[in-house]
Phi, psi and omega in degrees: 000136182278141174256134182248139179226151169259140181293150180291137186262077171210164180269110183293133185220116174202162181241131182302319182284333187269336185273117180287153179292134179294154180256130183235152185278345179236164178292145184263128183292137167295158182234147172245125183263121178254115183297153177274170181309124176086349180274163175238170185303323185294343178296343190245011181300318185290323177299314179301313185293321181294316178302316186281314183283321182272322184247357179071022175266100179296134185225147175234132178263131175303129187277101173223154178243167180295327180288339176304324186296341176297340179294342177293347180297342176302331182296339178299334185278349181269122179306329180296336176299313185284335175278348185078023183234034180296142178251152183298326181247137014264357184312316186256013178305323182300323182281319179297324178291324176289327176293318180293323172304313180295319183290326177295322174298318179290329177295327172296324180289324183290339177051054175092346179276173182277165181244164171244145175250131172249107183257122175263131178052232180301341176296334177294311182283334174289332171296324180292322174296317180302312182296328179288325184275323187253348179098165183237009187304337185245016182239131179242349183209141167238122177241121189245142180239107178058045180264128177281098186275331188262144178285148175297150178296146181270153171064025178261125182306133177084001179246125181245123180289103184287344173273354179054038173108349185295320179292326175297322177294316179296317182295329186270321191252339180270137187300150183255170177299142178099344178289338175227112180298345182273347182250115184269135174246128175232121184242118187250129177240159178242146181242077185272314186208140173269138182280172179215159176296154179295320177232125183293339182269358181218167182283122181297336181296346181262001183254118180298152184297137181275332183203160175244137176244026184278007178273007177071009178267145187288144175289162178306132186276086182260352184206161176289144181301141179074003177241094189254010181221153179275188182293342182259011183060026176270124182298140176286166179299320182298318181296320181294317177305306181297321179300328179286329175291315174305317185297327181292337183266317186235000179082006179225144177257333180267059181227166176271152175194191184263016182097341179232311183247129179290151181303316183297334181274348185267359178247155183232133175299131180095348176272167165282104183262125184229139173240140173238134180291144173068018185258126180276155187291313193244152170295331179284121180089004182269164175220131189292339180255319185264326179217078183284152174253181186303331181263006176294147183316309185293337176271319180297326180305330187269350177238349186295342181297337176299329181275348187260001184220000000 
């Protein structure tokens, strides 16, 4: 069962130098942050600093640049791409190898203790691929932020699997929560905006998606977060636009999500599933006060305890 929270309505204000580190009775696991599709390492610098300075959680970000993601184009040469049966390897070996480098760096900080993985967006399911391929002996937690864990439904008109089979592979071959009691799963979703059908007078399932927002860029800011209808209850353009993105992920447009990933896709059966109201998908285009993302201070305050125990 998912737990839902509303972000605290205050202006977070703290100084890294002035705020003493909290004291904990047990050692704190180092964390490795896995960037999402299209993001680079620098997008997570603030999250890394807050984790370390405010909570004493040493963190390492997997070193990727935006241009690195062009390597995924190699998948176009794989016949499985066109069949919709693409596998993570060798197409994503570059990301898995960079993840392994970051984990080895974090293991030095851990001094023999276990690590936590924090996967944002695609970084969450790529963490699951990593654990399947490289092992989990040194990992005790996977915490995902707005990760689309579930594959889109097959044979639904207007729905195209943008991962070309990768999420089907993850769902089928990568271990799920509960298979190892020593590995804790925490899946966090955001409820930033509710999607809407492309046309209110017809079934959106018969309309191909008009646009994709899976690049982590914010949609045109035409309405306030969580307010997807006008006074006449007519869905805004933004809600329709976002709804078509949701539909490509979960097969439905009229669902809540973080603006990119639907809430229902970001949770996993058997995991600790948490939802936060008003939380946007990406650090790119976010605002800590007006449009917080999962790593904004007021939101981080509400999930960081999972890393501390």
